[in-house]
C-alpha positions as CSV (number, residue, x, y, z in Angstrom):
1,M,34.9,105.4,133.1
2,S,38.0,105.5,130.9
3,V,38.4,103.4,127.7
4,T,40.9,101.2,129.5
5,A,38.4,100.5,132.3
6,R,35.7,99.8,129.7
7,V,37.9,97.2,128.0
8,A,38.7,95.6,131.3
9,Q,34.9,95.4,132.0
10,I,34.3,93.7,128.6
11,R,37.1,91.3,129.3
12,H,35.7,90.5,132.7
13,W,32.4,89.7,131.0
14,L,34.1,87.5,128.4
15,N,35.7,85.5,131.2
16,L,32.4,85.1,133.0
17,E,30.7,83.9,129.8
18,N,33.7,81.7,128.8
19,L,34.1,83.5,125.5
20,D,37.3,84.4,123.8
21,A,36.7,87.5,121.6
22,L,34.0,90.1,120.9
23,I,33.6,91.9,117.6
24,I,32.0,95.4,117.9
25,P,30.9,97.0,114.6
26,S,29.8,100.6,114.0
27,T,26.3,99.7,112.9
28,D,22.8,99.2,114.3
29,P,20.0,96.7,113.3
30,H,19.4,98.8,110.2
31,N,23.0,98.8,109.0
32,S,23.1,102.6,109.3
33,E,26.2,104.6,108.6
34,Y,25.2,107.1,111.3
35,T,23.7,105.2,114.3
36,P,21.3,106.3,117.0
37,A,23.0,107.1,120.3
38,R,21.9,103.7,121.7
39,W,24.0,101.8,119.3
40,K,27.2,103.8,119.4
41,V,28.8,101.0,121.4
42,R,31.9,100.9,119.3
43,E,32.5,104.6,120.1
44,W,31.7,103.9,123.8
45,S,34.1,101.0,124.0
46,T,37.0,102.6,122.1
47,G,36.8,106.4,122.5
48,F,37.1,106.7,118.7
49,N,34.1,108.6,117.3
50,G,34.7,108.3,113.5
51,S,31.7,107.1,111.5
52,A,33.5,103.9,110.3
53,G,35.4,101.3,112.3
54,T,35.3,97.9,113.8
55,A,36.7,97.0,117.2
56,V,37.8,93.6,118.4
57,I,38.5,92.7,122.0
58,T,40.1,89.4,123.2
59,K,41.1,88.5,126.7
60,N,44.7,89.8,126.1
61,S,44.5,92.2,123.1
62,A,42.4,94.8,121.3
63,A,42.4,96.4,117.9
64,L,40.4,98.8,115.8
65,W,40.1,98.8,112.0
66,T,39.2,101.9,110.1
67,D,39.8,103.5,106.7
68,S,42.2,106.2,105.5
69,R,39.7,109.1,106.3
70,Y,40.3,108.4,110.0
71,F,44.0,107.2,110.3
72,I,45.2,110.4,112.0
73,Q,42.1,111.0,114.1
74,A,42.0,107.3,115.3
75,A,45.7,107.4,116.1
76,K,45.1,110.4,118.4
77,Q,41.9,109.1,120.0
78,L,43.3,105.6,120.6
79,E,46.5,106.8,122.2
80,G,46.8,105.6,125.8
81,T,44.1,102.9,125.3
82,P,44.6,99.1,124.9
83,Y,43.7,99.3,121.2
84,K,46.1,98.9,118.3
85,L,45.1,100.9,115.2
86,M,44.7,98.7,112.1
87,K,44.8,100.8,108.8
88,E,42.4,99.2,106.3
89,G,43.8,99.2,102.8
90,V,47.4,99.6,103.8
91,E,49.7,96.8,102.8
92,G,50.6,94.6,105.7
93,T,47.5,95.3,107.7
94,P,45.8,91.9,108.6
95,T,42.1,91.5,108.1
96,I,40.0,91.0,111.2
97,M,39.8,87.2,110.6
98,E,43.6,87.0,110.0
99,W,44.3,88.9,113.2
100,L,41.8,86.7,115.2
101,E,43.4,83.5,113.9
102,D,46.8,84.8,115.1
103,E,45.5,85.9,118.5
104,L,43.3,82.9,119.3
105,E,43.6,79.1,119.7
106,A,41.7,76.6,117.5
107,E,38.0,76.3,118.4
108,D,38.0,79.5,120.5
109,T,34.7,81.3,120.4
110,V,34.3,84.7,118.8
111,V,31.0,86.5,119.4
112,F,29.1,89.4,117.9
113,V,25.7,91.0,118.6
114,G,23.4,89.5,116.0
115,E,21.2,92.5,115.6
116,M,24.2,94.8,114.9
117,V,25.7,92.8,112.1
118,S,24.2,92.5,108.6
119,I,23.9,89.1,107.0
120,S,26.3,90.3,104.2
121,Q,28.8,91.5,106.8
122,F,28.6,88.2,108.6
123,E,29.3,86.2,105.5
124,E,32.3,88.5,104.7
125,W,33.7,88.1,108.2
126,V,33.3,84.4,108.9
127,T,35.9,82.9,106.6
128,S,37.9,81.1,109.3
129,E,37.6,77.3,109.8
130,K,39.8,77.5,112.8
131,L,37.5,79.5,115.1
132,H,33.9,79.2,116.3
133,F,31.5,82.1,115.7
134,E,28.4,82.8,117.6
135,A,25.7,85.5,117.6
136,I,24.6,86.7,121.0
137,E,22.0,88.9,122.5
138,D,23.1,92.5,123.1
139,P,25.1,92.6,126.4
140,F,25.6,96.4,126.4
141,D,22.6,97.1,128.5
142,Y,24.6,95.4,131.2
143,L,28.1,96.7,130.3
144,W,27.1,100.3,129.5
145,S,25.3,101.6,132.6
146,E,24.3,104.9,131.1
147,R,23.3,103.6,127.7
148,P,20.8,105.9,125.9
149,A,17.3,104.8,125.3
150,L,15.8,104.3,121.9
151,A,15.2,107.5,120.0
152,N,11.6,108.6,119.9
153,A,11.3,111.8,117.7
154,P,8.1,112.7,115.9
155,M,7.8,112.0,112.2
156,R,6.8,114.5,109.5
157,I,5.5,114.3,106.0
158,H,7.7,115.0,103.0
159,Y,5.0,116.3,100.8
160,E,4.5,114.9,97.3
161,H,5.2,118.2,95.5
162,L,8.7,118.0,97.0
163,A,9.1,114.2,96.6
164,G,7.8,114.2,93.1
165,E,6.1,110.9,93.3
166,S,3.3,109.4,95.4
167,V,3.7,106.5,97.9
168,A,1.4,104.4,95.8
169,S,3.6,104.9,92.7
170,K,6.8,104.0,94.6
171,L,5.3,100.9,96.1
172,A,4.1,99.9,92.6
173,R,7.6,100.3,91.2
174,I,9.0,98.2,94.0
175,R,6.5,95.5,93.3
176,E,7.4,95.6,89.6
177,A,11.1,95.3,90.3
178,I,10.7,92.0,92.2
179,D,8.1,89.3,92.3
180,L,5.7,90.3,95.1
181,S,2.8,88.0,94.0
182,E,0.6,86.5,96.7
183,G,2.5,85.1,99.7
184,N,5.7,87.0,98.9
185,Y,7.0,89.5,101.3
186,L,9.8,92.1,101.0
187,I,11.3,93.2,104.3
188,M,13.0,96.6,104.3
189,N,15.3,97.7,107.1
190,D,17.3,100.5,105.6
191,L,15.9,103.6,107.3
192,S,16.6,106.0,104.4
193,E,14.9,103.6,102.0
194,I,11.8,103.4,104.2
195,A,11.7,107.2,104.5
196,W,12.0,107.6,100.8
197,T,9.3,105.0,100.0
198,L,6.8,106.4,102.4
199,N,7.6,110.1,101.8
200,L,8.2,110.5,105.5
201,R,11.0,112.0,107.5
202,G,12.1,111.7,111.1
203,A,14.8,112.7,113.6
204,D,15.9,109.5,115.3
205,V,19.4,109.6,114.0
206,E,21.7,112.6,114.3
207,Y,22.2,114.3,110.9
208,N,19.9,111.9,109.1
209,P,16.1,112.6,108.8
210,V,15.0,109.1,109.3
211,F,13.0,107.1,111.9
212,L,13.6,103.7,113.4
213,S,11.4,101.2,111.6
214,Y,11.0,98.2,109.3
215,L,8.7,98.1,106.3
216,L,7.1,95.0,104.9
217,V,5.8,95.3,101.3
218,Y,3.5,92.7,99.8
219,D,1.2,92.3,96.8
220,K,-1.8,94.3,98.2
221,G,-0.2,96.6,100.7
222,A,2.5,97.5,103.2
223,I,3.1,97.4,107.0
224,L,5.2,99.9,108.8
225,F,6.8,98.5,112.1
226,V,7.4,101.7,114.1
227,D,7.0,103.0,117.6
228,K,3.5,104.5,117.4
229,R,4.4,107.4,119.7
230,K,6.3,108.9,116.8
231,L,3.1,109.2,114.8
232,T,1.6,112.7,115.0
233,P,-2.1,112.9,114.2
234,E,-1.2,114.3,110.8
235,V,1.2,111.4,110.0
236,N,-1.3,108.9,111.4
237,E,-4.0,110.2,109.1
238,Y,-1.5,110.3,106.2
239,L,-0.6,106.6,106.6
240,Q,-4.2,105.6,106.8
241,K,-4.9,107.4,103.5
242,T,-1.9,105.7,101.8
243,G,-3.2,102.3,103.0
244,V,0.0,101.6,105.0
245,K,-0.8,99.6,108.1
246,V,1.1,100.2,111.4
247,R,2.5,97.7,113.9
248,D,4.9,98.2,116.8
249,Y,8.6,98.5,116.0
250,S,9.4,95.3,117.9
251,G,6.7,93.3,116.1
252,L,8.6,92.1,113.0
253,K,9.6,88.8,114.5
254,Y,6.1,88.2,115.7
255,F,4.8,88.8,112.2
256,I,7.2,86.3,110.7
257,A,6.3,83.7,113.3
258,D,2.6,84.2,112.5
259,H,3.1,84.2,108.8
260,N,5.3,81.2,108.0
261,D,3.1,78.2,107.6
262,N,1.1,78.9,104.4
263,G,3.7,79.0,101.7
264,Q,5.0,82.4,102.6
265,Y,8.3,83.5,100.9
266,Y,10.4,86.2,102.5
267,M,12.9,88.4,100.7
268,F,15.5,90.0,103.0
269,P,17.8,92.7,101.8
270,Q,21.6,92.3,102.2
271,T,21.5,94.9,104.9
272,I,19.2,92.9,107.2
273,S,20.6,91.8,110.5
274,Y,22.0,88.4,111.1
275,D,19.6,88.2,114.0
276,I,16.5,88.4,111.8
277,V,17.8,85.9,109.2
278,H,18.8,83.5,111.9
279,Y,15.4,83.8,113.5
280,A,13.7,83.0,110.2
281,E,16.0,80.0,109.8
282,R,15.0,78.6,113.2
283,L,11.4,78.9,112.2
284,G,12.0,77.1,108.9
285,V,10.8,80.1,106.9
286,D,11.4,80.0,103.2
287,Y,13.5,83.0,102.3
288,D,16.2,84.5,100.1
289,V,18.6,87.4,100.5
290,I,18.4,89.8,97.7
291,E,19.4,93.4,96.7
292,C,16.6,95.7,97.7
293,P,15.4,97.5,94.5
294,V,14.9,100.9,96.2
295,E,18.6,102.0,95.8
296,A,18.5,101.6,92.1
297,I,15.1,103.2,91.8
298,R,15.7,106.3,93.8
299,M,19.2,107.1,92.5
300,I,17.6,108.7,89.5
301,K,16.2,112.0,90.8
302,N,12.9,113.1,89.4
303,P,12.3,116.7,88.2
304,A,10.9,117.8,91.6
305,E,13.8,116.4,93.4
306,Q,16.3,118.0,91.0
307,E,14.6,121.3,91.5
308,G,14.7,120.8,95.2
309,F,18.4,120.3,95.1
310,R,18.8,123.6,93.2
311,R,16.7,125.4,95.7
312,A,18.6,124.0,98.7
313,M,21.9,124.9,97.1
314,T,20.7,128.5,96.7
315,N,19.7,128.6,100.3
316,D,23.0,127.2,101.4
317,G,25.0,129.5,99.1
318,V,23.6,132.6,100.7
319,A,24.7,131.3,104.2
320,M,28.1,130.4,102.8
321,V,28.7,133.8,101.3
322,K,27.8,135.5,104.6
323,F,30.1,133.1,106.5
324,L,33.1,133.6,104.1
325,R,32.8,137.4,104.3
326,W,32.5,137.2,108.1
327,L,35.6,135.0,108.2
328,D,37.6,137.4,106.1
329,E,36.7,140.3,108.4
330,N,37.3,138.5,111.7
331,V,40.3,136.2,111.2
332,P,42.9,139.2,111.3
333,S,42.0,139.7,114.9
334,G,43.7,136.5,115.9
335,Q,40.8,135.7,118.3
336,L,38.7,133.3,116.3
337,T,38.9,129.5,116.8
338,E,37.7,126.6,114.8
339,L,34.7,126.1,117.0
340,A,33.8,129.8,116.9
341,A,33.8,129.6,113.1
342,E,31.7,126.5,113.2
343,E,29.1,128.1,115.5
344,K,28.9,131.1,113.2
345,L,28.3,129.0,110.1
346,N,25.7,126.9,111.9
347,A,23.9,130.1,113.0
348,L,23.8,131.5,109.5
349,R,22.3,128.3,108.1
350,M,19.7,128.2,110.8
351,E,18.5,131.7,109.9
352,H,16.8,130.3,106.8
353,P,13.1,129.4,107.3
354,E,13.6,126.2,105.2
355,F,16.5,124.9,107.4
356,R,15.8,121.4,108.8
357,G,19.0,120.4,110.4
358,F,22.7,119.7,109.6
359,S,23.5,116.9,107.2
360,F,26.7,115.9,109.1
361,A,29.0,117.3,111.8
362,P,30.9,120.2,110.4
363,I,34.6,119.5,109.7
364,L,36.8,122.6,110.2
365,G,40.5,122.0,110.3
366,Y,43.0,124.8,110.4
367,A,46.6,124.3,109.2
368,A,47.8,120.8,110.3
369,N,44.2,119.9,111.5
370,G,43.1,120.1,107.9
371,A,45.1,117.0,107.1
372,I,42.7,115.0,109.4
373,V,40.2,114.2,106.8
374,H,37.0,113.9,109.0
375,R,38.2,115.9,112.0
376,E,35.6,117.5,114.4
377,A,36.9,120.3,116.6
378,T,36.3,119.9,120.3
379,P,36.7,122.3,123.3
380,E,39.9,120.3,124.1
381,D,41.2,120.4,120.6
382,N,40.2,123.8,119.2
383,S,42.9,125.7,117.2
384,T,43.0,129.5,116.9
385,L,42.7,130.7,113.3
386,L,45.7,132.9,112.5
387,P,45.9,135.2,109.5
388,K,48.0,132.8,107.5
389,G,47.7,129.3,105.9
390,L,44.6,127.3,105.0
391,L,41.3,126.4,106.7
392,L,39.5,123.4,105.4
393,C,35.7,123.7,105.9
394,D,33.4,120.7,105.0
395,S,29.8,121.2,106.0
396,G,26.2,120.7,104.9
397,A,22.6,121.1,105.8
398,H,19.1,119.8,105.2
399,Y,16.6,122.2,103.9
400,R,12.9,121.6,103.2
401,S,13.6,120.8,99.6
402,G,17.0,119.1,99.6
403,T,20.3,118.3,101.2
404,T,23.7,120.0,100.8
405,D,27.4,118.9,101.2
406,I,30.1,121.5,100.4
407,T,33.8,121.9,101.1
408,R,35.8,125.0,100.7
409,T,39.5,125.5,101.6
410,I,40.1,129.1,102.5
411,A,43.3,131.1,102.6
412,L,43.3,133.0,105.9
413,G,46.4,135.0,104.8
414,P,49.7,134.3,103.1
415,T,50.2,130.8,101.9
416,T,53.3,128.7,101.2
417,A,54.4,127.5,97.8
418,E,53.6,124.0,98.8
419,E,50.1,125.0,99.9
420,R,49.4,126.8,96.7
421,K,50.7,123.9,94.6
422,A,48.5,121.4,96.4
423,Y,45.5,123.7,96.3
424,T,45.8,124.2,92.6
425,L,46.2,120.5,91.9
426,V,43.0,119.8,93.8
427,L,41.2,122.6,92.0
428,K,42.4,121.2,88.6
429,G,41.0,117.8,89.6
430,N,37.7,119.3,90.6
431,I,37.4,121.2,87.4
432,A,38.4,118.2,85.3
433,L,35.6,116.0,86.8
434,S,33.1,118.9,86.5
435,R,33.9,119.3,82.8
436,C,33.6,115.6,82.0
437,V,31.4,114.6,79.0
438,F,30.9,110.8,78.9
439,P,28.7,108.1,77.4
440,E,25.7,106.9,79.5
441,G,26.8,103.8,81.4
442,T,30.2,105.1,82.3
443,T,31.1,104.1,85.8
444,G,32.6,105.9,88.8
445,L,35.7,103.8,88.5
446,Q,36.3,105.3,85.0
447,L,35.4,108.9,86.0
448,D,37.8,108.9,89.0
449,L,40.8,109.4,86.8
450,A,39.7,112.9,85.9
451,A,39.9,114.1,89.5
452,R,43.3,112.5,90.2
453,Y,45.2,112.9,87.0
454,A,46.8,116.3,87.7
455,M,47.9,115.4,91.2
456,W,49.2,112.0,90.2
457,Q,51.6,113.7,87.7
458,E,53.1,115.5,90.7
459,G,53.2,112.4,93.0
460,Y,50.2,113.3,95.2
461,D,47.1,111.2,95.9
462,F,44.3,110.9,98.5
463,G,42.8,107.9,100.2
464,H,39.1,108.6,100.4
465,G,36.6,108.4,97.6
466,T,36.2,111.2,95.0
467,G,32.4,111.3,95.1
468,H,29.3,109.8,96.7
469,G,25.6,110.1,96.0
470,V,23.4,112.5,98.1
471,G,19.9,111.9,99.1
472,S,16.9,114.1,98.3
473,R,16.2,115.7,101.7
474,L,17.7,112.5,103.0
475,C,21.1,111.1,104.1
476,V,24.1,112.9,102.8
477,H,25.7,109.6,101.8
478,E,23.5,107.7,99.4
479,G,24.3,104.7,97.2
480,P,24.6,102.7,95.2
481,H,27.1,104.6,93.1
482,Q,30.5,106.2,94.0
483,I,33.4,107.7,92.2
484,R,36.7,106.3,93.6
485,K,39.8,104.5,92.3
486,N,39.0,101.2,94.0
487,V,37.2,98.3,92.2
488,R,34.1,97.8,94.3
489,P,30.4,97.2,93.4
490,C,29.7,100.9,94.1
491,T,32.3,102.0,91.5
492,L,30.9,99.8,88.8
493,V,27.4,101.3,88.8
494,P,26.6,102.9,85.4
495,F,25.9,106.6,85.4
496,K,22.5,107.8,84.1
497,A,20.9,111.2,83.8
498,G,19.4,112.4,87.1
499,M,22.1,110.9,89.4
500,T,23.8,113.1,92.0
501,I,27.4,112.8,93.0
502,T,29.8,114.9,95.0
503,N,33.1,116.0,93.5
504,E,35.7,116.2,96.3
505,P,39.3,115.6,95.5
506,G,41.8,116.5,98.2
507,I,45.5,116.5,99.2
508,Y,46.5,116.1,102.8
509,V,50.0,116.7,104.1
510,E,50.2,115.3,107.6
511,G,51.5,117.9,110.2
512,K,51.1,120.8,107.7
513,F,47.7,121.3,106.0
514,G,44.8,119.8,104.1
515,V,43.0,120.8,100.9
516,R,39.6,119.7,99.7
517,I,37.2,121.4,97.3
518,E,33.8,119.9,97.0
519,N,30.8,120.6,94.8
520,L,27.6,118.5,94.3
521,L,27.1,117.5,90.6
522,M,24.2,116.0,88.8
523,A,24.4,114.0,85.6
524,V,22.3,115.5,82.9
525,E,21.7,115.0,79.1
526,K,24.4,116.3,76.8
527,E,23.6,115.0,73.3
528,K,23.0,111.9,71.2
529,T,25.5,111.2,68.4
530,P,26.1,108.3,66.1
531,Y,28.6,107.1,68.8
532,G,26.3,107.0,71.7
533,H,24.2,108.8,74.3
534,F,26.4,111.4,76.1
535,L,26.0,113.0,79.5
536,R,27.6,115.8,81.3
537,F,27.7,117.2,84.8
538,E,25.7,120.1,86.1
539,T,27.3,121.8,89.1
540,L,24.6,122.3,91.7
541,T,26.6,123.9,94.5
542,L,26.6,127.7,94.5
543,C,29.5,129.2,96.4
544,P,32.7,131.0,95.4
545,I,35.9,129.0,95.2
546,D,38.8,130.9,96.9
547,V,41.1,132.2,94.1
548,R,43.8,133.5,96.5
549,P,45.7,130.2,97.0
550,I,45.7,129.4,93.2
551,E,49.0,129.2,91.5
552,L,47.6,130.8,88.3
553,S,50.6,129.6,86.1
554,M,49.4,126.0,86.8
555,L,45.9,126.6,85.2
556,N,45.3,126.3,81.5
557,E,42.9,128.6,79.6
558,Q,40.1,126.0,79.7
559,E,40.3,125.7,83.5
560,K,40.4,129.5,83.9
561,A,37.3,129.8,81.6
562,W,35.4,127.1,83.6
563,L,36.2,128.9,86.9
564,N,35.1,132.3,85.5
565,D,31.9,130.8,84.1
566,Y,31.2,129.1,87.4
567,H,31.7,132.3,89.4
568,A,29.5,134.2,87.0
569,Q,26.7,131.7,87.7
570,V,27.3,131.9,91.4
571,R,27.1,135.7,91.3
572,Q,24.0,135.7,89.1
573,Q,22.1,133.3,91.3
574,L,23.1,134.6,94.7
575,M,23.4,138.3,94.3
576,P,19.7,139.0,94.2
577,L,19.3,137.1,97.5
578,L,21.8,139.1,99.5
579,D,20.2,142.2,101.2
580,D,23.4,143.4,102.8
581,A,25.5,145.7,100.6
582,A,28.7,144.5,102.3
583,D,27.8,140.9,101.3
584,Q,27.1,141.9,97.8
585,K,30.4,143.8,97.6
586,W,32.3,140.7,99.0
587,L,30.6,138.4,96.5
588,E,31.4,140.7,93.6
589,K,35.1,140.6,94.5
590,A,35.2,136.9,95.3
591,T,33.7,136.0,91.9
592,A,35.7,138.5,89.8
593,K,37.3,137.2,86.6
594,I,40.8,135.8,86.8
């Protein structure tokens, strides 16, 4: 069924139900960034498969809102469909509410699936006094005839020597952060927070090692609501030893109904679904919506987690060196494609015995495709790699000890002056952020300037964030902190030692090329002076940065020294792990002094 036919089917359903508009977000009941296949209803209804976007369908019109990472991709994927692309953050783009008020009449009914919208998102959306908003039960079992079933992958233990902290200790810290005295309950629905708290991992969501569940924490224990078929004998025994009780995944509402008449007080996180909160309201339950304390606790990586990142980066660096050498040797044939390169990189990562999956879909964009920030090659859109220009390669993996996220832009042959200028400006930004020394408490909003300063002087900029946190053998995007130029709660989080952050400035020239260079950093202690407690960044990623597209005249001596020092570290760490003399020779050349 085409996208146009799906929209027509949804409109037919709206007419049958006497409704006027349907909002379709990208999330699931757990407010996940990457959703299980069952809840990819926005992708099914629009054909757009980016990770962020909200679709709205009325009886006569349809639109999709997404951010700058996906403008080019969304424009291509929505072409020929009923949807109009709405570019978030671009002047003149209406909000969803503004658009709905223009499209609909007073008192028209706008609906959304209650379990797919968080309470915070609901409060952000519903600002219109003109329209009537209503939560509904999920209609997509009816509309989507081949809708996937709920994921049901087995869970595994993330052992304490890797996690660096016991479940008992984590639960105690959660209880200390909020008042969980007798009769108080904290409901957790964020899958990564539950996995972190219980030192468990799963495979219910593509690229994210999490499992569908809710976790209830109270003064004397915790209850995990999960499909018991996921529990291997080992995991079942482990949960019994930790004192965590298990109930069925669908049992949370039943628990609330059974525990609401004896002074119980519920604390729901801002990510909880509107459906759960509305259910509690109907029961007359005493509750409040709070910030779950887990994000703030886990953002400081403990020594075991820090060492796990370093080990994962070493594993990944070996695979990347082998891939980059293979690329250099095979591109001149003119026979390679983006997908062939992706398959080779995937295969090299999978060779490592600690490999546990990919942390996101690889992004390989050659030439003009590199300007599509989050592009995924497909058999229908798969460019041949020619021995000229730039290839942008953004990829990552989960290993037993940690998670990686790396971008390298590679010269496949001769490059233009414009490509070299853009590449060097991006490199200057990456180096500037890497070299930052800053007082503890500095925010991502303040640090962002370092990455953009050089390119701003030349009139370039990029729309996505400069950096995001990365989970410890968890999700590749982890809050609460980010580095970006926009004033948001995530950019105002103070940096402390032990926090991880990516460093990924870029420049994208539509129709020509894209450049991004990304390393993972960790904030570490620098020194204490009479003027404050200063931190610096340790670069965790171990992989050569291509020197061939650099316009050397644009680098100062400090920048050259940083790059030479970084390459010396890469060479020292990776050379002993390469058993192929050809790989060793390639690494020696790739990390030679400039």
